[in-house]
MOPAC internal coordinates of N, CA, C and O (Angstrom, degrees):
PM7 1SCF
backbone

  N    0.0000 0     0.00 0     0.00 0    0    0    0
  C    1.4785 1     0.00 0     0.00 0    1    0    0
  C    1.5713 1   106.86 1     0.00 0    2    1    0
  O    1.2310 1   121.24 1   -31.03 1    3    2    1
  N    1.3730 1   115.24 1   148.97 1    3    2    1
  C    1.4037 1   115.75 1  -177.56 1    5    3    2
  C    1.5358 1   104.87 1   -79.76 1    6    5    3
  O    1.2310 1   123.75 1   -25.70 1    7    6    5
  N    1.4655 1   110.41 1   154.30 1    7    6    5
  C    1.3490 1   118.15 1   177.78 1    9    7    6
  C    1.5684 1   113.27 1   -95.69 1   10    9    7
  O    1.2310 1   122.03 1   167.52 1   11   10    9
  N    1.4240 1   113.72 1   -12.48 1   11   10    9
  C    1.4172 1   121.09 1  -176.99 1   13   11   10
  C    1.4225 1   110.59 1   -83.56 1   14   13   11
  O    1.2310 1   118.42 1   -62.63 1   15   14   13
  N    1.3631 1   120.62 1   117.37 1   15   14   13
  C    1.3752 1   120.35 1  -177.97 1   17   15   14
  C    1.7112 1   110.87 1   -90.02 1   18   17   15
  O    1.2310 1   125.89 1   -37.82 1   19   18   17
  N    1.3299 1   106.28 1   142.18 1   19   18   17
  C    1.5187 1   116.55 1  -174.92 1   21   19   18
  C    1.6250 1   104.27 1   -85.39 1   22   21   19
  O    1.2310 1   120.46 1   -77.78 1   23   22   21
  N    1.3279 1   116.73 1   102.22 1   23   22   21
  C    1.4684 1   121.93 1  -171.72 1   25   23   22
  C    1.5985 1   110.69 1   -64.88 1   26   25   23
  O    1.2310 1   121.88 1   161.52 1   27   26   25
  N    1.3410 1   114.00 1   -18.48 1   27   26   25
  C    1.4499 1   113.47 1   178.06 1   29   27   26
  C    1.5286 1   115.34 1   -90.75 1   30   29   27
  O    1.2310 1   121.06 1   179.60 1   31   30   29
  N    1.2691 1   115.57 1    -0.40 1   31   30   29
  C    1.5455 1   119.52 1  -176.10 1   33   31   30
  C    1.5038 1   106.05 1   -94.75 1   34   33   31
  O    1.2310 1   124.49 1   -18.93 1   35   34   33
  N    1.3204 1   108.99 1   161.07 1   35   34   33
  C    1.4647 1   117.22 1   175.81 1   37   35   34
  C    1.5127 1   112.63 1   -81.50 1   38   37   35
  O    1.2310 1   119.48 1    29.16 1   39   38   37
  N    1.3129 1   118.59 1  -150.84 1   39   38   37
  C    1.3831 1   118.51 1  -173.00 1   41   39   38
  C    1.5628 1   105.03 1   -93.36 1   42   41   39
  O    1.2310 1   120.84 1   -12.44 1   43   42   41
  N    1.2533 1   116.00 1   167.56 1   43   42   41
  C    1.4552 1   119.82 1   176.54 1   45   43   42
  C    1.5739 1   110.10 1   102.05 1   46   45   43
  O    1.2310 1   121.81 1    13.05 1   47   46   45
  N    1.3340 1   114.13 1  -166.95 1   47   46   45
  C    1.4905 1   118.76 1   179.17 1   49   47   46
  C    1.5360 1   114.41 1   -61.77 1   50   49   47
  O    1.2310 1   120.49 1   150.95 1   51   50   49
  N    1.2454 1   116.66 1   -29.05 1   51   50   49
  C    1.4460 1   121.68 1  -179.43 1   53   51   50
  C    1.4701 1   117.34 1   -54.30 1   54   53   51
  O    1.2310 1   123.36 1   152.38 1   55   54   53
  N    1.4440 1   111.17 1   -27.62 1   55   54   53
  C    1.5366 1   112.31 1  -176.61 1   57   55   54
  C    1.4845 1   109.85 1   -74.84 1   58   57   55
  O    1.2310 1   115.41 1   179.49 1   59   58   57
  N    1.2257 1   126.31 1    -0.51 1   59   58   57
  C    1.4790 1   125.27 1   171.18 1   61   59   58
  C    1.5103 1   111.91 1  -115.30 1   62   61   59
  O    1.2310 1   117.15 1  -170.68 1   63   62   61
  N    1.3671 1   123.02 1     9.32 1   63   62   61
  C    1.3067 1   126.25 1   171.49 1   65   63   62
  C    1.4874 1   115.74 1   -60.91 1   66   65   63
  O    1.2310 1   117.12 1   -44.06 1   67   66   65
  N    1.3452 1   123.08 1   135.94 1   67   66   65
  C    1.5202 1   124.34 1  -173.87 1   69   67   66
  C    1.5297 1   103.12 1   -94.17 1   70   69   67
  O    1.2310 1   120.24 1   -94.45 1   71   70   69
  N    1.3888 1   117.15 1    85.55 1   71   70   69
  C    1.4231 1   118.56 1   175.71 1   73   71   70
  C    1.4233 1   121.28 1   -55.11 1   74   73   71
  O    1.2310 1   120.67 1   146.42 1   75   74   73
  N    1.3208 1   116.32 1   -33.58 1   75   74   73
  C    1.5134 1   115.44 1   179.75 1   77   75   74
  C    1.5142 1   111.00 1   -78.58 1   78   77   75
  O    1.2310 1   117.71 1   152.16 1   79   78   77
  N    1.2908 1   121.97 1   -27.84 1   79   78   77
  C    1.3735 1   120.60 1   179.44 1   81   79   78
  C    1.5292 1   110.81 1   -74.42 1   82   81   79
  O    1.2310 1   121.57 1   144.29 1   83   82   81
  N    1.3339 1   114.60 1   -35.71 1   83   82   81
  C    1.5202 1   119.45 1   171.75 1   85   83   82
  C    1.4931 1   111.01 1   -60.43 1   86   85   83
  O    1.2310 1   118.87 1   133.02 1   87   86   85
  N    1.3300 1   119.76 1   -46.98 1   87   86   85
  C    1.4683 1   123.76 1  -178.44 1   89   87   86
  C    1.5284 1   107.88 1   -63.29 1   90   89   87
  O    1.2310 1   121.35 1   138.32 1   91   90   89
  N    1.2530 1   115.03 1   -41.68 1   91   90   89
  C    1.6011 1   117.03 1   177.16 1   93   91   90
  C    1.4229 1   108.89 1   -61.17 1   94   93   91
  O    1.2310 1   118.16 1   134.25 1   95   94   93
  N    1.3389 1   121.11 1   -45.75 1   95   94   93
  C    1.4419 1   119.04 1  -178.07 1   97   95   94
  C    1.5966 1   111.19 1   -66.07 1   98   97   95
  O    1.2310 1   119.17 1   142.66 1   99   98   97
  N    1.3214 1   119.19 1   -37.34 1   99   98   97
  C    1.4820 1   118.60 1   174.96 1  101   99   98
  C    1.5202 1   109.32 1   -62.11 1  102  101   99
  O    1.2310 1   119.92 1   134.37 1  103  102  101
  N    1.3388 1   117.76 1   -45.63 1  103  102  101
  C    1.4304 1   120.64 1  -176.52 1  105  103  102
  C    1.6425 1   108.53 1   -59.05 1  106  105  103
  O    1.2310 1   122.98 1   135.27 1  107  106  105
  N    1.3410 1   111.89 1   -44.73 1  107  106  105
  C    1.5396 1   117.34 1  -179.07 1  109  107  106
  C    1.5220 1   111.58 1   -56.64 1  110  109  107
  O    1.2310 1   123.33 1   140.70 1  111  110  109
  N    1.4461 1   111.23 1   -39.30 1  111  110  109
  C    1.4096 1   121.47 1  -177.41 1  113  111  110
  C    1.5183 1   110.63 1   -82.39 1  114  113  111
  O    1.2310 1   119.45 1   178.49 1  115  114  113
  N    1.2477 1   118.66 1    -1.51 1  115  114  113
  C    1.5013 1   123.48 1   177.44 1  117  115  114
  C    1.5529 1   109.65 1    64.89 1  118  117  115
  O    1.2310 1   120.08 1  -151.40 1  119  118  117
  N    1.2962 1   117.45 1    28.60 1  119  118  117
  C    1.4529 1   123.13 1   174.46 1  121  119  118
  C    1.4481 1   120.25 1  -113.59 1  122  121  119
  O    1.2310 1   120.61 1   -42.64 1  123  122  121
  N    1.3269 1   116.44 1   137.36 1  123  122  121
  C    1.5182 1   112.90 1  -176.72 1  125  123  122
  C    1.5566 1   106.35 1  -102.11 1  126  125  123
  O    1.2310 1   124.56 1    -9.80 1  127  126  125
  N    1.3093 1   108.85 1   170.20 1  127  126  125
  C    1.6029 1   112.32 1   178.74 1  129  127  126
  C    1.4796 1   109.72 1   -66.17 1  130  129  127
  O    1.2310 1   121.53 1   145.97 1  131  130  129
  N    1.3182 1   114.67 1   -34.03 1  131  130  129
  C    1.5411 1   120.05 1   179.86 1  133  131  130
  C    1.5564 1   107.83 1   -61.18 1  134  133  131
  O    1.2310 1   121.99 1   137.77 1  135  134  133
  N    1.3256 1   113.80 1   -42.23 1  135  134  133
  C    1.5104 1   118.56 1  -172.41 1  137  135  134
  C    1.6026 1   107.59 1   -70.09 1  138  137  135
  O    1.2310 1   121.74 1   142.48 1  139  138  137
  N    1.3808 1   114.27 1   -37.52 1  139  138  137
  C    1.5176 1   119.28 1   176.33 1  141  139  138
  C    1.5322 1   105.65 1   -59.87 1  142  141  139
  O    1.2310 1   119.40 1   131.57 1  143  142  141
  N    1.2759 1   118.76 1   -48.43 1  143  142  141
  C    1.5114 1   121.92 1   176.86 1  145  143  142
  C    1.4385 1   112.86 1   -53.51 1  146  145  143
  O    1.2310 1   119.88 1   132.58 1  147  146  145
  N    1.3499 1   117.83 1   -47.42 1  147  146  145
  C    1.4537 1   118.77 1  -176.23 1  149  147  146
  C    1.5861 1   109.97 1   -63.26 1  150  149  147
  O    1.2310 1   123.02 1   133.40 1  151  150  149
  N    1.3851 1   111.82 1   -46.60 1  151  150  149
  C    1.5000 1   118.87 1  -178.52 1  153  151  150
  C    1.5066 1   106.97 1   -56.54 1  154  153  151
  O    1.2310 1   116.96 1   141.56 1  155  154  153
  N    1.3391 1   123.40 1   -38.44 1  155  154  153
  C    1.4829 1   125.36 1  -176.05 1  157  155  154
  C    1.4735 1   115.38 1   -95.21 1  158  157  155
  O    1.2310 1   121.97 1   177.77 1  159  158  157
  N    1.3314 1   113.82 1    -2.23 1  159  158  157
  C    1.4803 1   117.27 1   179.92 1  161  159  158
  C    1.5435 1   113.31 1    74.03 1  162  161  159
  O    1.2310 1   120.37 1  -153.45 1  163  162  161
  N    1.3444 1   116.90 1    26.55 1  163  162  161
  C    1.4653 1   124.54 1  -176.46 1  165  163  162
  C    1.5640 1   108.56 1  -118.11 1  166  165  163
  O    1.2310 1   121.25 1   -20.71 1  167  166  165
  N    1.2380 1   115.22 1   159.29 1  167  166  165
  C    1.4188 1   121.28 1   171.91 1  169  167  166
  C    1.4890 1   118.73 1   -69.38 1  170  169  167
  O    1.2310 1   118.54 1   -36.50 1  171  170  169
  N    1.2973 1   120.40 1   143.50 1  171  170  169
  C    1.4839 1   115.02 1   178.52 1  173  171  170
  C    1.4913 1   116.18 1   -63.13 1  174  173  171
  O    1.2310 1   118.90 1   168.74 1  175  174  173
  N    1.3415 1   119.70 1   -11.26 1  175  174  173
  C    1.3743 1   124.13 1   178.76 1  177  175  174
  C    1.5024 1   109.88 1   -75.96 1  178  177  175
  O    1.2310 1   122.64 1   140.18 1  179  178  177
  N    1.3845 1   112.55 1   -39.82 1  179  178  177
  C    1.5833 1   120.42 1   179.06 1  181  179  178
  C    1.6944 1   104.88 1   -62.49 1  182  181  179
  O    1.2310 1   121.42 1   137.60 1  183  182  181
  N    1.3343 1   114.88 1   -42.40 1  183  182  181
  C    1.3869 1   117.21 1  -177.21 1  185  183  182
  C    1.6161 1   112.91 1   -65.02 1  186  185  183
  O    1.2310 1   124.49 1   138.09 1  187  186  185
  N    1.3362 1   108.99 1   -41.91 1  187  186  185
  C    1.4596 1   118.80 1  -177.37 1  189  187  186
  C    1.6112 1   107.88 1   -68.09 1  190  189  187
  O    1.2310 1   121.59 1   133.07 1  191  190  189
  N    1.2786 1   114.55 1   -46.93 1  191  190  189
  C    1.4958 1   117.37 1   177.53 1  193  191  190
  C    1.4653 1   112.64 1   -60.02 1  194  193  191
  O    1.2310 1   120.73 1   143.45 1  195  194  193
  N    1.3511 1   116.22 1   -36.55 1  195  194  193
  C    1.5227 1   118.23 1   177.03 1  197  195  194
  C    1.5353 1   114.60 1   -67.41 1  198  197  195
  O    1.2310 1   121.87 1   136.85 1  199  198  197
  N    1.3023 1   114.02 1   -43.15 1  199  198  197
  C    1.4369 1   122.96 1  -179.87 1  201  199  198
  C    1.4903 1   108.43 1   -66.05 1  202  201  199
  O    1.2310 1   119.50 1   143.42 1  203  202  201
  N    1.2409 1   118.55 1   -36.58 1  203  202  201
  C    1.5528 1   122.20 1   176.43 1  205  203  202
  C    1.4523 1   115.54 1   -82.97 1  206  205  203
  O    1.2310 1   119.61 1   177.62 1  207  206  205
  N    1.3508 1   118.34 1    -2.38 1  207  206  205
  C    1.4366 1   121.12 1   179.20 1  209  207  206
  C    1.4173 1   119.03 1    84.65 1  210  209  207
  O    1.2310 1   119.01 1  -173.17 1  211  210  209
  N    1.3064 1   119.49 1     6.83 1  211  210  209
  C    1.5155 1   122.41 1  -179.67 1  213  211  210
  C    1.4285 1   108.58 1   -80.75 1  214  213  211
  O    1.2310 1   118.82 1   156.56 1  215  214  213
  N    1.2713 1   119.85 1   -23.44 1  215  214  213
  C    1.5243 1   122.36 1  -177.77 1  217  215  214
  C    1.5082 1   102.98 1  -138.83 1  218  217  215
  O    1.2310 1   123.23 1   -14.99 1  219  218  217
  N    1.3505 1   111.41 1   165.01 1  219  218  217
  C    1.4601 1   118.47 1   172.55 1  221  219  218
  C    1.4678 1   115.89 1  -131.20 1  222  221  219
  O    1.2310 1   123.18 1  -112.72 1  223  222  221
  N    1.4031 1   111.52 1    67.28 1  223  222  221
  C    1.4886 1   119.08 1  -176.57 1  225  223  222
  C    1.5720 1   105.33 1   -67.69 1  226  225  223
  O    1.2310 1   121.57 1   -65.23 1  227  226  225
  N    1.3185 1   114.59 1   114.77 1  227  226  225
  C    1.4934 1   119.61 1   178.62 1  229  227  226
  C    1.4566 1   112.20 1   -58.33 1  230  229  227
  O    1.2310 1   118.56 1   146.63 1  231  230  229
  N    1.4239 1   120.36 1   -33.37 1  231  230  229
  C    1.3667 1   125.65 1  -175.52 1  233  231  230
  C    1.5343 1   108.31 1   -67.92 1  234  233  231
  O    1.2310 1   119.07 1   136.84 1  235  234  233
  N    1.2956 1   119.38 1   -43.16 1  235  234  233
  C    1.4111 1   127.05 1   178.06 1  237  235  234
  C    1.4518 1   110.45 1   -62.83 1  238  237  235
  O    1.2310 1   121.61 1   125.30 1  239  238  237
  N    1.4129 1   114.52 1   -54.70 1  239  238  237
  C    1.3757 1   119.07 1  -177.05 1  241  239  238
  C    1.5715 1   115.67 1   -61.50 1  242  241  239
  O    1.2310 1   121.24 1   144.34 1  243  242  241
  N    1.2657 1   115.23 1   -35.66 1  243  242  241
  C    1.3986 1   119.75 1   176.35 1  245  243  242
  C    1.5222 1   112.89 1   -64.70 1  246  245  243
  O    1.2310 1   121.87 1   143.05 1  247  246  245
  N    1.4117 1   114.03 1   -36.95 1  247  246  245
  C    1.5021 1   117.89 1  -179.29 1  249  247  246
  C    1.4897 1   106.53 1   -69.07 1  250  249  247
  O    1.2310 1   120.00 1   134.76 1  251  250  249
  N    1.3523 1   117.61 1   -45.24 1  251  250  249
  C    1.4415 1   115.30 1  -175.54 1  253  251  250
  C    1.5646 1   107.69 1   -68.20 1  254  253  251
  O    1.2310 1   115.42 1   147.81 1  255  254  253
  N    1.1688 1   126.29 1   -32.19 1  255  254  253
  C    1.4702 1   130.02 1  -178.07 1  257  255  254
  C    1.6207 1   110.51 1   -73.79 1  258  257  255
  O    1.2310 1   120.77 1   134.67 1  259  258  257
  N    1.2396 1   116.13 1   -45.33 1  259  258  257
  C    1.3385 1   120.81 1  -176.66 1  261  259  258
  C    1.4801 1   120.92 1   -92.93 1  262  261  259
  O    1.2310 1   120.01 1   140.80 1  263  262  261
  N    1.3296 1   117.59 1   -39.20 1  263  262  261
  C    1.5552 1   121.80 1  -179.97 1  265  263  262
  C    1.4779 1   109.12 1   -90.73 1  266  265  263
  O    1.2310 1   116.05 1   138.84 1  267  266  265
  N    1.3832 1   125.12 1   -41.16 1  267  266  265
  C    1.4281 1   124.54 1   172.82 1  269  267  266
  C    1.4892 1   116.81 1   -91.47 1  270  269  267
  O    1.2310 1   120.16 1   173.72 1  271  270  269
  N    1.2381 1   117.29 1    -6.28 1  271  270  269
  C    1.5170 1   124.90 1   174.16 1  273  271  270
  C    1.5559 1   110.67 1    58.04 1  274  273  271
  O    1.2310 1   123.19 1  -139.20 1  275  274  273
  N    1.3106 1   111.50 1    40.80 1  275  274  273
  C    1.5138 1   119.72 1   172.53 1  277  275  274
  C    1.4485 1   108.74 1   -77.14 1  278  277  275
  O    1.2310 1   116.82 1   -47.52 1  279  278  277
  N    1.3494 1   123.66 1   132.48 1  279  278  277
  C    1.4085 1   123.66 1  -170.79 1  281  279  278
  C    1.6388 1   110.19 1   -66.18 1  282  281  279
  O    1.2310 1   124.95 1   -25.42 1  283  282  281
  N    1.2944 1   108.10 1   154.58 1  283  282  281
  C    1.5214 1   116.92 1   176.47 1  285  283  282
  C    1.4873 1   109.63 1   -62.53 1  286  285  283
  O    1.2310 1   119.69 1   141.78 1  287  286  285
  N    1.2859 1   118.20 1   -38.22 1  287  286  285
  C    1.4922 1   124.10 1   177.44 1  289  287  286
  C    1.5314 1   113.26 1   -57.99 1  290  289  287
  O    1.2310 1   120.58 1   137.38 1  291  290  289
  N    1.2304 1   116.49 1   -42.62 1  291  290  289
  C    1.5090 1   125.12 1  -178.73 1  293  291  290
  C    1.5207 1   106.91 1   -69.06 1  294  293  291
  O    1.2310 1   121.94 1   138.11 1  295  294  293
  N    1.3988 1   113.89 1   -41.89 1  295  294  293
  C    1.4412 1   115.63 1  -174.52 1  297  295  294
  C    1.5028 1   114.47 1   -81.34 1  298  297  295
  O    1.2310 1   122.43 1   166.01 1  299  298  297
  N    1.3647 1   112.94 1   -13.99 1  299  298  297
  C    1.5234 1   113.74 1  -179.58 1  301  299  298
  C    1.4465 1   112.92 1    51.35 1  302  301  299
  O    1.2310 1   120.06 1  -116.65 1  303  302  301
  N    1.3193 1   117.49 1    63.35 1  303  302  301
  C    1.5036 1   120.73 1  -173.11 1  305  303  302
  C    1.5148 1   114.16 1   -73.42 1  306  305  303
  O    1.2310 1   120.94 1   -35.31 1  307  306  305
  N    1.3179 1   115.81 1   144.69 1  307  306  305
  C    1.3757 1   123.55 1   171.86 1  309  307  306
  C    1.5323 1   111.39 1   -51.70 1  310  309  307
  O    1.2310 1   119.82 1   -23.66 1  311  310  309
  N    1.3962 1   117.95 1   156.34 1  311  310  309
  C    1.4153 1   121.18 1  -174.91 1  313  311  310
  C    1.4919 1   114.41 1   -54.90 1  314  313  311
  O    1.2310 1   121.78 1   135.82 1  315  314  313
  N    1.5051 1   114.19 1   -44.18 1  315  314  313
  C    1.4461 1   114.31 1  -177.63 1  317  315  314
  C    1.5130 1   112.95 1   -70.30 1  318  317  315
  O    1.2310 1   118.06 1   177.03 1  319  318  317
  N    1.2974 1   121.29 1    -2.97 1  319  318  317
  C    1.4844 1   118.30 1   172.33 1  321  319  318
  C    1.5215 1   114.95 1  -105.32 1  322  321  319
  O    1.2310 1   121.95 1   178.51 1  323  322  321
  N    1.3881 1   113.88 1    -1.49 1  323  322  321
  C    1.4894 1   119.38 1   179.53 1  325  323  322
  C    1.5319 1   107.53 1   -65.09 1  326  325  323
  O    1.2310 1   119.06 1   -38.00 1  327  326  325
  N    1.3040 1   119.40 1   142.00 1  327  326  325
  C    1.4273 1   123.32 1   169.57 1  329  327  326
  C    1.5289 1   109.82 1   -82.45 1  330  329  327
  O    1.2310 1   124.06 1   -56.88 1  331  330  329
  N    1.2959 1   109.81 1   123.12 1  331  330  329
  C    1.5253 1   117.06 1   178.69 1  333  331  330
  C    1.4200 1   113.50 1   -82.35 1  334  333  331
  O    1.2310 1   120.20 1   -55.24 1  335  334  333
  N    1.4118 1   117.22 1   124.76 1  335  334  333
  C    1.4082 1   114.92 1  -179.55 1  337  335  334
  C    1.4992 1   107.62 1   -92.15 1  338  337  335
  O    1.2310 1   122.94 1   -33.21 1  339  338  337
  N    1.3547 1   111.98 1   146.79 1  339  338  337
  C    1.5254 1   121.45 1  -173.38 1  341  339  338
  C    1.6384 1   101.85 1   -91.70 1  342  341  339
  O    1.2310 1   125.74 1   -37.03 1  343  342  341
  N    1.2088 1   106.58 1   142.97 1  343  342  341
  C    1.5723 1   119.11 1   177.91 1  345  343  342
  C    1.4120 1   111.44 1   -77.35 1  346  345  343
  O    1.2310 1   120.10 1   180.00 1  347  346  345

């Protein structure tokens, strides 16, 4: 997990979300936050708030993780989305 806290985020896991790495990944994929919102049937504001760590839309985070293959570490996923490692 990142040690750098996102000072613009609220409480919870979003405060460690790497906003700039996510935006770079979106740019490299040629996808805007508004387009992600359209694909998911959400507002661009919901996508933006999730990317910036103010919200934790599971739908947005799952899309970024699975479709754009952004790492879980960069996304700083909520506990209920963490992959549990088996012993």
